[in-house]
C-alpha positions in Angstrom: -49.2 36.0 -52.2 -47.8 32.5 -52.4 -49.3 29.6 -50.6 -47.5 26.4 -49.8 -49.5 23.3 -48.9 -47.4 20.5 -47.4 -48.8 17.1 -47.9 -48.2 15.2 -44.6 -48.8 11.9 -46.3 -46.5 12.4 -49.3 -43.3 10.9 -47.7 -45.3 8.2 -46.0 -46.9 7.3 -49.4 -43.6 7.0 -51.1 -42.2 5.0 -48.3 -45.3 2.7 -48.3 -44.9 2.1 -52.0 -41.3 1.1 -51.6 -42.0 -1.0 -48.6 -44.8 -2.7 -50.5 -42.5 -3.5 -53.4 -39.9 -4.9 -51.0 -42.4 -7.0 -49.1 -43.9 -8.2 -52.3 -40.5 -9.3 -53.5 -39.6 -11.0 -50.2 -42.9 -12.8 -49.8 -43.6 -13.5 -53.5 -43.1 -16.7 -55.4 -40.1 -17.5 -57.4 -42.0 -16.6 -60.5 -42.8 -13.1 -59.3 -39.2 -12.6 -58.1 -37.8 -13.5 -61.6 -40.2 -11.0 -63.1 -39.2 -8.3 -60.6 -35.5 -8.9 -61.3 -36.0 -8.6 -65.0 -38.0 -5.4 -64.6 -35.4 -4.0 -62.1 -32.5 -4.6 -64.4 -34.4 -3.1 -67.3 -35.1 0.1 -65.4 -31.6 0.4 -64.1 -30.1 0.0 -67.6 -32.6 2.6 -69.0 -31.9 5.1 -66.3 -28.1 4.8 -66.5 -28.4 5.0 -70.3 -30.4 8.2 -70.0 -27.8 9.9 -67.9 -24.9 8.7 -70.1 -26.8 10.0 -73.1 -27.6 13.4 -71.6 -24.0 14.0 -70.5 -22.5 12.5 -73.7 -20.6 9.8 -71.8 -21.2 7.0 -74.3 -18.1 6.1 -76.4 -19.9 3.7 -78.7 -23.4 3.0 -80.0 -23.9 0.2 -77.5 -24.6 1.5 -73.9 -21.8 0.4 -71.6 -24.2 -1.5 -69.2 -25.6 -3.4 -72.1 -22.0 -4.2 -73.3 -21.0 -5.5 -69.8 -24.1 -7.6 -69.2 -24.8 -9.1 -72.6 -23.0 -12.4 -73.4 -20.5 -12.2 -76.3 -20.1 -15.0 -78.8 -16.3 -14.6 -79.1 -14.6 -16.8 -76.5 -11.8 -14.4 -75.7 -14.3 -11.7 -74.9 -16.4 -14.2 -72.9 -13.3 -15.0 -70.7 -13.1 -11.4 -69.9 -16.8 -11.2 -69.0 -17.7 -14.6 -67.6 -20.7 -13.4 -65.5 -22.5 -12.5 -68.7 -23.7 -16.1 -69.2 -26.0 -15.3 -66.2 -26.6 -11.6 -66.6 -27.7 -11.7 -70.2 -30.8 -13.7 -69.3 -32.1 -10.7 -67.2 -31.2 -8.0 -69.8 -33.6 -6.4 -72.3 -33.1 -3.4 -74.5 -36.6 -2.6 -75.7 -40.0 -2.3 -74.0 -41.8 -4.7 -76.3 -38.9 -7.2 -75.8 -39.3 -7.3 -72.0 -43.1 -7.0 -72.2 -43.6 -10.2 -74.3 -40.9 -12.1 -72.5 -42.5 -11.4 -69.1 -46.0 -12.2 -70.3 -44.9 -15.6 -71.6 -42.9 -16.2 -68.4 -45.9 -15.4 -66.3 -48.4 -17.5 -68.3 -46.3 -20.6 -68.7 -44.6 -20.1 -65.3 -48.1 -20.4 -63.7 -48.7 -23.6 -65.7 -45.3 -24.9 -64.6 -46.0 -24.2 -60.9 -49.4 -26.0 -61.1 -47.4 -29.3 -61.7 -43.9 -28.7 -60.3 -42.3 -26.7 -57.4 -40.7 -23.3 -57.3 -37.2 -24.6 -56.9 -37.5 -26.5 -60.2 -38.8 -23.3 -61.9 -35.7 -21.4 -60.9 -33.4 -24.1 -62.0 -35.2 -24.5 -65.4 -35.0 -20.7 -65.9 -31.3 -20.5 -65.1 -30.1 -23.7 -66.7 -32.3 -23.0 -69.7 -30.6 -19.6 -70.1 -27.2 -21.1 -69.7 -28.0 -23.8 -72.3 -29.2 -21.1 -74.7 -26.0 -19.1 -74.2 -23.9 -22.3 -74.8 -25.8 -23.0 -78.1 -25.4 -19.4 -79.2 -21.6 -19.3 -78.5 -21.0 -22.8 -79.9 -22.9 -22.1 -83.1 -21.2 -18.7 -83.8 -17.8 -20.3 -83.4 -18.6 -23.4 -85.4 -20.5 -22.2 -88.5 -18.6 -20.2 -91.2 -21.6 -18.0 -91.9 -21.1 -16.2 -88.6 -17.3 -15.6 -89.1 -17.6 -11.9 -90.0 -19.9 -11.0 -87.2 -18.3 -13.2 -84.5 -16.2 -10.4 -82.9 -19.3 -8.2 -82.3 -22.0 -10.7 -81.8 -23.8 -10.6 -78.4 -27.0 -12.2 -77.0 -29.3 -10.6 -74.5 -32.8 -11.3 -73.2 -34.7 -13.8 -71.1 -36.1 -15.6 -74.2 -34.0 -18.7 -73.9 -34.9 -19.0 -70.2 -38.6 -18.4 -71.0 -38.5 -21.0 -73.7 -37.1 -23.5 -71.2 -40.0 -22.9 -68.9 -42.5 -23.0 -71.8 -41.1 -26.4 -73.1 -40.9 -27.8 -69.6 -44.6 -27.1 -69.1 -45.4 -28.4 -72.5 -43.4 -31.6 -72.1 -45.1 -32.2 -68.7 -48.6 -31.6 -69.9 -48.8 -31.2 -73.7 -52.6 -31.3 -73.9 -53.0 -28.5 -71.3 -55.5 -26.0 -72.9 -55.3 -22.2 -72.8 -57.6 -19.7 -74.3 -56.0 -17.4 -76.8 -57.5 -14.1 -78.1 -59.1 -14.6 -81.5 -58.3 -18.4 -81.5 -60.1 -19.7 -78.4 -59.0 -22.9 -76.6 -55.6 -24.2 -77.9 -53.4 -27.0 -76.6 -50.1 -25.7 -75.5 -48.2 -28.2 -77.5 -49.3 -26.4 -80.7 -48.1 -23.1 -79.2 -44.7 -24.7 -78.5 -44.5 -26.1 -82.0 -45.3 -22.7 -83.5 -42.4 -21.2 -81.5 -39.9 -23.8 -82.6 -40.8 -23.6 -86.3 -40.7 -19.8 -86.2 -37.2 -19.8 -84.7 -35.9 -22.3 -87.3 -37.5 -20.6 -90.3 -36.2 -17.2 -89.2 -32.6 -18.2 -88.6 -31.3 -16.8 -92.0 -33.5 -13.6 -91.7 -31.6 -11.9 -88.9 -31.1 -12.3 -85.1 -29.7 -15.8 -85.6 -28.1 -15.6 -82.2 -31.4 -15.0 -80.5 -33.1 -17.8 -82.4 -30.3 -20.3 -81.6 -30.5 -19.3 -77.9 -34.3 -19.9 -78.0 -33.8 -23.4 -79.4 -31.2 -24.2 -76.7 -33.5 -23.1 -74.0 -36.4 -25.1 -75.5 -34.1 -28.2 -75.7 -33.2 -28.0 -72.0 -36.9 -27.6 -70.9 -37.8 -30.7 -72.9 -34.7 -32.6 -71.6 -35.4 -31.7 -68.0 -38.9 -33.1 -68.0 -37.9 -36.2 -70.1 -35.3 -37.1 -67.5 -37.6 -36.2 -64.6 -40.2 -38.7 -65.9 -37.5 -41.3 -65.6 -36.9 -40.4 -62.0 -33.8 -38.4 -62.6 -33.6 -34.7 -61.6 -30.7 -33.4 -63.8 -30.8 -30.1 -62.0 -30.1 -31.5 -58.5 -26.3 -30.7 -58.6 -27.0 -27.2 -59.9 -29.6 -26.7 -57.1 -27.1 -27.8 -54.4 -24.5 -25.3 -55.8 -27.1 -22.5 -55.8 -28.2 -23.4 -52.2 -24.5 -23.0 -51.2 -24.2 -19.6 -52.9 -27.5 -18.3 -51.4 -26.4 -19.4 -48.0 -23.5 -17.0 -48.2 -25.9 -14.1 -48.3 -28.2 -15.2 -45.5 -27.7 -13.7 -42.1 -26.4 -16.3 -39.7 -28.1 -16.3 -36.3 -25.8 -16.5 -33.3 -25.9 -19.8 -31.6 -27.2 -19.5 -28.1 -26.1 -22.2 -25.7 -28.4 -23.0 -22.8 -28.2 -25.6 -20.2 -31.4 -27.4 -19.4 -32.1 -29.8 -16.7 -33.7 -33.1 -17.5 -37.4 -32.6 -18.0 -38.4 -35.1 -15.4 -35.2 -35.5 -13.4 -33.6 -38.3 -15.4 -33.6 -39.9 -18.8 -35.5 -43.0 -17.7 -38.4 -41.1 -16.3 -38.5 -38.8 -19.4 -38.5 -41.8 -21.8 -41.3 -43.4 -19.8 -43.4 -40.2 -19.9 -42.7 -39.9 -23.7 -43.9 -43.4 -24.3 -47.0 -42.8 -22.2 -47.8 -39.7 -24.3 -47.4 -41.6 -27.5 -49.7 -44.4 -26.3 -52.3 -41.8 -25.4 -52.0 -40.3 -28.8 -52.4 -43.6 -30.5 -55.6 -44.3 -28.6 -57.0 -40.9 -29.6 -56.1 -41.6 -33.3 -57.7 -45.0 -33.1 -60.8 -43.5 -31.6 -61.0 -40.9 -34.4 -60.7 -43.7 -37.0 -63.6 -45.6 -35.4 -66.0 -42.9 -34.3 -64.8 -39.6 -35.9 -63.2 -36.5 -34.5 -66.5 -35.3 -32.8 -66.4 -38.3 -30.5 -63.3 -36.9 -28.7 -63.6 -35.3 -25.3 -62.3 -31.8 -24.7 -59.2 -33.1 -23.0 -58.5 -35.5 -25.9 -58.9 -32.7 -28.5 -56.4 -30.6 -26.5 -53.9 -33.4 -26.4 -54.2 -33.9 -30.1 -53.8 -30.1 -30.8 -50.7 -29.8 -28.6 -49.2 -32.9 -30.3 -49.7 -31.5 -33.8 -48.0 -28.2 -32.8 -44.9 -30.0 -31.5 -44.2 -31.6 -34.9 
C-alpha cells in the first residue's frame, strides 16, 4: 500500500520565499542590492557551468559565461566585449572569492553609509570597478613582463570595487575603529594599509592583474573622498548618466489630464485665502517657540498637522 501525503503549504512556502527575496531586493538598501546581484550572478554562472559540464558542451577550460563576462586585457578582445568592464565586477569563480569580497563589502559598506549616502556608494562601487579595469588593461599593455600572457589575460571579481568602497570609508574616517577577531579594536586605516602593501608585495607572485585592479579601485576611493572634501563630487556626471539609464527601465505612468475649477472662484480670492492660512501658521509657530507645543489648542494642532502633510 502506498500513501501519498500532499503538503498544501509546499507551493505557498516556495512562493513566499521567492516573494520575500524579491521584496527584500526592491526595498533593500543599495548595499544589499549590490550583494544580491553578486550572489545572483555567481549562482547563475555555477548552474550554467554545471549543465555545460554534464552535457560536455564546454569547448575550452574556461566556462563560456566566465569568458563572456570577464574583462580581457587585450584591447582587440575588449572591443568585441565592451560590456565586460561592468560585468567583471559582479563575477566570481570560487566560493571563497565571493565570500570574502561580500563580507568586506558589507562591513565597509556599512561604515561608508554611516557617513555618506547610498547613491555615492553605488557610484564608488561602479567607478572604482571601472578604474580597476582601466589600470589592469593599461598595465598589461604597457609593461613587457605581461607580453606573453596578454592574449589570454582576464580579470574578474568585485575586489577592485570593494577596495574603492574600503578606501573611501578609510579616507573619510581613517581613525574609525572596528573589532577584529584575535586582534581586538583596530583603526581602519591600518587595515587599508595592510591591503595595499599586500597587493604591492604580491604583484610578482601571481594574479598580478587582480592586484593591479585592487590598487586602481583603492586609488579611486581615495581620490573620490579627497575631491569631495574640497566640495567637488567627481561622480556627479556619472550619476546623471546612470539616472538616465535607470529611467529607461522605469514604468512611465500615463498622464491624466483633469480640469479643475478655481478653489475659491477666482485667483484673487484663492491668493487671499492662501495668505491668511500662512499668517495663521506663522502665529502658531511663534506660539510654539514662546510657550511650547502643548500650549496649542486642538484646532491649532489640527491646522499644524494638515500643513505638514501638504508639504
